[in-house]
C-alpha positions as CSV (number, residue, x, y, z in Angstrom):
1,M,-22.0,47.6,115.0
2,A,-25.6,47.6,113.9
3,K,-24.9,50.5,111.5
4,K,-22.0,48.6,109.9
5,A,-24.2,45.6,109.4
6,D,-26.9,47.7,107.7
7,A,-24.3,49.2,105.5
8,S,-23.0,45.9,104.5
9,D,-26.4,44.6,103.7
10,G,-27.1,47.7,101.6
11,E,-23.9,47.2,99.6
12,R,-24.9,43.6,99.0
13,L,-28.3,44.6,97.7
14,S,-26.8,47.3,95.5
15,S,-24.3,44.9,94.0
16,A,-26.9,42.2,93.4
17,Q,-29.1,44.6,91.5
18,P,-26.9,44.9,88.4
19,E,-26.7,41.1,88.1
20,D,-30.5,40.9,87.9
21,D,-30.5,43.6,85.2
22,A,-27.8,41.7,83.2
23,T,-29.9,38.6,83.5
24,V,-32.9,40.4,82.2
25,E,-30.9,41.9,79.3
26,A,-29.5,38.5,78.4
27,E,-32.8,36.9,78.1
28,P,-33.8,38.8,74.9
29,D,-30.5,37.8,73.3
30,I,-31.2,34.1,74.0
31,E,-34.6,34.4,72.6
32,A,-33.3,36.1,69.5
33,A,-30.7,33.4,69.0
34,T,-33.3,30.8,69.4
35,E,-35.5,32.5,66.8
36,S,-32.6,32.7,64.4
37,S,-31.9,29.0,64.9
38,V,-35.5,28.2,64.2
39,E,-35.4,30.4,61.1
40,V,-32.2,28.6,59.8
41,E,-33.8,25.2,60.5
42,D,-37.0,26.3,58.7
43,G,-34.9,27.6,55.7
44,A,-32.7,24.4,55.4
45,P,-35.2,22.5,53.3
46,S,-35.4,25.3,50.8
47,A,-31.6,25.4,50.3
48,T,-31.5,21.6,49.7
49,S,-34.3,21.9,47.1
50,D,-32.3,24.6,45.2
51,D,-29.2,22.4,45.3
52,A,-31.1,19.4,43.9
53,H,-32.6,21.6,41.1
54,E,-29.1,22.8,40.2
55,V,-27.8,19.2,40.1
56,E,-30.7,18.2,37.8
57,E,-29.9,21.1,35.5
58,S,-26.2,20.0,35.5
59,I,-27.1,16.4,34.6
60,D,-29.4,17.6,31.8
61,S,-26.6,19.8,30.5
62,L,-24.2,16.8,30.6
63,H,-26.7,14.7,28.7
64,T,-27.1,17.4,26.1
65,A,-23.4,17.8,25.7
66,L,-22.9,14.0,25.5
67,A,-25.6,13.8,22.7
68,E,-23.9,16.7,20.8
69,A,-20.5,15.0,21.2
70,Q,-21.9,11.7,19.9
71,S,-23.5,13.4,16.9
72,A,-20.3,15.2,16.2
73,L,-18.4,11.9,16.4
74,E,-20.8,10.2,13.9
75,E,-20.4,13.1,11.5
76,S,-16.6,12.9,11.8
77,R,-16.8,9.1,11.1
78,A,-18.9,9.7,8.1
79,E,-16.6,12.4,6.8
80,A,-13.6,10.1,7.4
81,G,-15.3,7.3,5.5
82,A,-16.0,9.6,2.6
83,L,-12.4,10.9,2.6
84,K,-11.1,7.4,2.6
85,D,-13.3,6.4,-0.3
86,Q,-12.2,9.5,-2.2
87,A,-8.5,8.6,-1.5
88,L,-9.0,5.0,-2.7
89,R,-10.7,6.3,-5.9
90,A,-7.8,8.7,-6.4
91,V,-5.2,6.0,-6.0
92,A,-7.1,3.6,-8.3
93,E,-7.4,6.4,-11.0
94,A,-3.7,7.2,-10.7
95,D,-2.9,3.5,-11.1
96,N,-5.2,3.4,-14.2
97,V,-3.5,6.5,-15.7
98,R,-0.1,4.9,-15.1
99,K,-1.1,1.7,-16.7
100,R,-2.5,3.5,-19.7
101,A,0.7,5.5,-20.0
102,D,2.7,2.3,-19.9
103,R,0.5,0.7,-22.6
104,S,0.9,3.8,-24.8
105,I,4.7,3.7,-24.4
106,E,4.7,0.0,-25.1
107,N,2.6,0.4,-28.2
108,A,4.8,3.3,-29.4
109,H,7.8,1.0,-29.2
110,K,5.9,-1.9,-30.8
111,Y,4.4,0.0,-33.7
112,A,7.1,2.6,-34.4
113,L,8.2,0.5,-37.4
114,E,4.7,0.3,-38.9
115,R,5.1,3.4,-41.2
116,F,8.6,2.1,-42.2
117,V,7.1,-1.3,-43.0
118,N,4.4,0.2,-45.1
119,D,7.1,2.1,-47.1
120,L,9.2,-1.0,-47.3
121,L,6.6,-3.5,-48.5
122,P,6.4,-2.3,-52.1
123,A,10.1,-3.0,-52.4
124,V,9.6,-6.4,-50.9
125,D,6.8,-7.2,-53.3
126,S,9.1,-6.2,-56.3
127,F,11.8,-8.4,-54.9
128,E,9.5,-11.4,-54.6
129,R,8.3,-10.9,-58.2
130,A,11.9,-10.7,-59.4
131,V,12.7,-14.0,-57.5
132,D,9.7,-15.7,-59.1
133,A,10.7,-14.6,-62.5
134,A,14.3,-15.7,-61.9
135,A,13.0,-19.1,-60.8
136,E,11.1,-19.5,-64.1
137,L,14.3,-18.6,-66.1
138,K,16.4,-20.9,-63.9
139,A,15.4,-24.0,-65.7
140,S,15.9,-22.7,-69.3
141,G,18.8,-20.3,-68.6
142,G,22.4,-21.0,-68.1
143,E,24.5,-21.2,-65.0
144,A,24.7,-17.4,-64.7
145,V,20.9,-17.1,-64.5
146,S,20.7,-20.0,-62.0
147,S,23.3,-18.3,-59.8
148,M,21.5,-15.0,-60.0
149,A,18.2,-16.6,-59.1
150,E,19.8,-18.4,-56.1
151,G,21.4,-15.1,-54.9
152,M,18.1,-13.3,-55.1
153,E,16.3,-16.1,-53.2
154,L,18.9,-15.9,-50.5
155,S,18.7,-12.1,-50.3
156,L,14.9,-12.3,-50.0
157,K,15.2,-14.9,-47.3
158,L,17.6,-12.8,-45.3
159,L,15.3,-9.8,-45.6
160,V,12.2,-11.7,-44.4
161,E,14.2,-13.1,-41.4
162,A,15.3,-9.6,-40.5
163,M,11.7,-8.4,-40.6
164,Q,10.6,-11.3,-38.5
165,R,13.2,-10.4,-35.8
166,Q,11.5,-7.0,-35.6
167,G,8.1,-8.5,-35.1
168,I,7.0,-8.3,-38.7
169,E,5.2,-11.5,-39.9
170,V,4.0,-12.5,-43.4
171,V,0.3,-13.2,-44.0
172,D,0.2,-15.8,-46.8
173,P,-3.1,-17.6,-46.3
174,I,-3.2,-20.0,-49.3
175,G,-5.6,-22.8,-48.5
176,A,-6.7,-21.2,-45.2
177,P,-10.2,-20.2,-44.4
178,F,-11.0,-16.6,-45.3
179,D,-10.4,-14.2,-42.3
180,P,-11.8,-10.7,-42.7
181,N,-9.5,-9.5,-40.0
182,L,-6.4,-10.4,-42.0
183,H,-7.6,-10.9,-45.6
184,E,-9.1,-8.7,-48.3
185,A,-11.3,-10.6,-50.8
186,M,-10.7,-9.6,-54.4
187,S,-13.2,-12.0,-55.9
188,M,-14.9,-15.4,-55.4
189,I,-14.5,-18.2,-57.9
190,E,-16.3,-21.6,-58.1
191,N,-13.9,-24.4,-57.4
192,P,-15.2,-27.9,-56.7
193,Q,-11.8,-29.1,-55.4
194,A,-11.5,-26.4,-52.7
195,E,-13.4,-25.9,-49.5
196,P,-16.0,-23.1,-50.0
197,G,-14.8,-20.0,-48.2
198,S,-11.1,-20.9,-48.4
199,V,-8.4,-18.9,-50.0
200,I,-7.4,-20.4,-53.4
201,E,-5.0,-17.7,-54.6
202,V,-3.0,-14.8,-53.0
203,F,-2.6,-11.7,-55.2
204,Q,-0.5,-9.9,-52.6
205,K,0.8,-11.1,-49.3
206,G,-0.2,-9.3,-46.1
207,Y,1.9,-8.3,-43.1
208,T,1.5,-7.8,-39.4
209,V,3.6,-5.7,-37.0
210,N,3.7,-7.2,-33.5
211,G,0.4,-8.9,-34.0
212,R,-1.3,-5.8,-35.5
213,L,-2.3,-5.8,-39.1
214,A,-0.1,-3.5,-41.3
215,R,-1.5,-4.7,-44.6
216,P,-4.2,-7.3,-45.4
217,A,-3.5,-10.1,-47.8
218,R,-5.4,-9.7,-51.0
219,V,-6.9,-13.0,-51.9
220,I,-9.4,-15.0,-54.1
221,I,-11.9,-17.1,-52.3
222,A,-13.5,-20.4,-53.4
223,K,-17.2,-20.7,-53.5
224,E,-19.5,-23.7,-53.9
225,P,-20.4,-24.4,-57.6
226,A,-23.9,-23.7,-58.6
227,P,-26.1,-26.8,-59.0
228,Q,-26.4,-27.9,-62.6
229,A,-29.8,-27.9,-64.2
230,D,-31.2,-31.3,-65.2
231,P,-31.0,-31.9,-69.0
């Protein structure tokens, strides 16, 4: 019985020996883990500092990008304003061109008869002189001369009315002040009964076409008599 007890005690001792060895082996692992934990804790502040630096760089980059975007926006606004101004100028110029073209067309319609009128006026002048001559013969002539004079006067009247309907007006300034825009002075004569500078005789009537002078009236102008010397 004593031998069995000794054997059992030996087995217990032998089985306990490995546990002690495992405990001894585990202790270095615990120490290593503790050291690693300490190293991680010591390194944590360094990682946080790097992150903060990266955040600051990101913020700076955002500020730079924002400034560039604002600058680009201002440039775009300036370009848009310049383009708008150019567009307005182009529209105004096109409107001016259209108005000038309209005026040119209107003037072409108005003054298309001007050359024809200039060719017609000598015939009108001859007709008027014939009417004046017939009027002088009317009193001394017979009924035939009187009828002819009346017919010529009527024909001249119809011709003048037709010309007026086409915008052709007679310039007959007898007694009116001299107007260099409508009259051509042939000479000046002293006339105490007339206002100095007024038209006292019309050599040849003038004509306008739609308000524009086709031919000036050729006139004689009154001037103030020279003072007489004392006897």
